[in-house]
N, C-alpha and C positions, 0 to 999 in steps of 0.2 A: 651794516646797516642792518636797520628793523624788519618786523615783522611787514609793519605799514607801504614802510618804502621795497620791500621785495614784492608783495602782492598789487604793489600801485607799477611798478616795472612789467611785470607777468602782463598784467591787464592790459598794457601800454603795447606789449609784444602780439597779444591776441587779435590780431586786428590783420587783413588782409595789405602784403606790401606796394606800393604803386604798381610794380612790375606785373602784379596779380592783378591787379584793378583793368592794369589794362589790356594784359592777356582775355578777359574776359568779356571786356566791354566789346576789342575786338570778335571775339568769338559769338555774341548777342548778335553783331551787325551784319554778321555774317549765318547766321541762323536766319534772322530775321529777314534777311533778302532773299534767304534758298527757298523759305518756305512761304514767302510771298509769290515768288517766282512758281513754285510747286503748285499750290491749292487755288492762286487767283483770289478770285473772291468767295470759293470757299471759307475759307476765312477770314474773320471777319474782325475781328480784334487777335493783338497777339502782346505780351509783355510780363517782363520779368515782374516776380512777386516773391514771399518770405524773408527769409534772415537776413539775404542779399541787400534788401532795401530800408531793411530795418537798422543796419552798423550792426551785427550781433553774429553774424558768418565768423566760421572760425578758419584756418588756414590752415591748409591741408598737413601741414606740418605740427597741426596739433588735434585734427580730426582727418582721419580717410575718408571721412565719408562726408565731409563736406561738400554741399550742391549747391547750385544755381537753382532756383524751382521757376519754372518756364510756361505760362500758360498758353495753352492755342486754341482762340475761342472759334466753332464751327458754326456755318450762317445756316446751315441746313440740318435741320430738330431732327426728331422723329427715330430714330434710332438706336438700338442698343448702347451702351459705352465700349461694349469690344470692336465694334465699327470704326469709333473715333481711333480707339488705340489702334487697330489694326493701320488705318490709316498713317499715322503719326509711324509707323515702327515700318513701313515700308517706305516712307519720304527719308530718314534716318538712314537704312540699310542702301538708298539710293547713294545720299551726299555724303555719305560717312563711313562707307565699308569698310573700310581699315580698323573704323572703330569698335567699340565693344557696345553691345547694347542688349537691353534686353528689356521685357515688360514687367514692370511693378507696381501693380496698381497702387494708384490714380496715372500712374506715369510712365511715359517710355523712358527708360532709361539709356544716357547718351554718354559714355565716359572718353571725354577727352585727357590727353597727357596731361593739361594744367588744371582740370577740372570737370567734375561731373554734372550734367544737366537733367533736370529729371524736368521732361517736357507733359504737360496736363494736357491734355485735352477737356474742352470744354463745353457749355452751351447758354447764350444769355437766357434771362430769365426776365418776360414781362414784367413783371414787378421789382424790375432791381437785383441787383447780385447775379451770381452764376450757378449752374450744378456740374461737379464733376462726378467722375465715376465713384462707385462705391462698389467696387469688384466688377466684373466684367459683363454684369446683369442687374445692375441696379444705381441710381443717379443720389446723390447728397450735395445739399446746399453750400454754398459757401460765399465769404463774401471774404474775397485772398487779403485787401491789403486793411480791412477794417480794424485786427488787432496795433498796425500801425502806431495809428494814431491815440490810441492808450498805452502805449508803450513808452513815445514820446513826453506825453504831458507828463508822466510818473517819473521819469528820466529828469527831465525838467522842475519837476518837486522834489527829488530825490539829491540834489546838489549833483546833478549831473552820475550820478553814481550806479543807477542801475544797468547803465549795458554792459558797462565794466565789470562791472556783478554775475550780470549773463555769462559773458563770455568767459568768466573765470567757472565760473559752476558747469556751462557746458562741457569745457576743457576735461574738469573734473569727469562727467561724465560720460566720455569719451575714451579719457582713459583706463577707464572700468568698467570696460564693455556695455556699454548703454544702460544705464540701470534704467532711467526715464527717458520718457521719449522727446525729441530734442522742443521741439516744439510747444508742447507740453510744462516742460519744465520750465519755457520762457514766457510762459502765460502764468503759472505758477507766482515766479518772482513778483511779477508787476501786481499780482494781487496778495502779496503780504506788505506788514503795515515796518515801518522801521524805526518807531519812537526816538532810540536813543543813539542810533548810527550816525556815524561822525565823520566815519573815513573808511576805507577801504575795508583795513581788517574789520569795523565793524560791520558791514554791509555784507560782506560772506560770509560772516561767523553766524550770524541772524538767519540767516537763507538756509543754514545749513542746522541751525537751532529748530530751524521746522518744519523739514523735511521728514518725511512720513513713508511708509510702504504696507498696504493691508496685509493681513495676514498670510493672504491666499499668495502670497508673491514667494517666488523662489529663495530661497533659504540662500544664493551666493549673492543678493541684489541686497538681501537685511545684513548680511556681511560685512559688504562693502557697506554699505552706509553708517554700522556701526562703526568702522575704523573708520572712519571721515570723524565720527563726533569723537571719537577718541582721542583721534589727533589734537583736536580744536580744544577742546579739554586738556592736555596736556600744553599746549600753548599757554593758553591763560593761567595756567599753573605756573609755567619757567616765566611768565611778565610781571605775574606776582611777586614771585622772589628776584625777581630785577635779575632775571638771568636772559638777557636780547638776542646774545647770538648764539646759545644754545634753542633757545624757540623759532628762532630763524629758521633755525634746521630743521627742527620739526616742523614746519608748516612746509616744508618741498617734501614732503611726503605727501602732502595733500594735493598741492599746487607743484610737481616737480619742476625741473629744470628746462 
């Protein structure tokens, strides 16, 4: 097996199984029904957003913090964010009393056996988009699925290599203590150029070539990134020396089995 084949295989494995997808869909259907029953007309919209709608969510086996982002749009405006967060927390406590529930602004986190849900309260803006909590007492504007179209277009333009590259990079990130915010890492990769990349190896290595950290970041993050870049340079040297099997063993230090 070569470095390219190994990375292609790991990227293919970094997707939700049919069983996981079925469980998530069942949970979403239940949550939707319960929210509608509990809040009635007080909720005007509810929908999934985030990495699970982009095809970049990782299985729990590869990222223990993998979650489903679910927006709950309230029809009555005029309150502070904490009011809506409290409403969602009470809802979760009533219908999911045996589950782990906590507030983690801008969401209420509901930990089920197979997946974690981030229930995000929101208000619809008259001129488009939504606003979600930015802490308990402030709002921030968002258009939750606006990034999806950009990612899809980039993926199409780049030989369908962007989504698997993002999944591999997110796996590395999760395996190393979350050096980067997961969503911002996705956005960064979509913004990169890959002028000479032809395969999964090229796309992933180009991503790491471009990753940086600001001077004020903790040293442990800098060390993790430096180690990743060192591994990639060793892989490249081993390939130049025509040692493909040794190169494959080295790349497994970056993207473990």
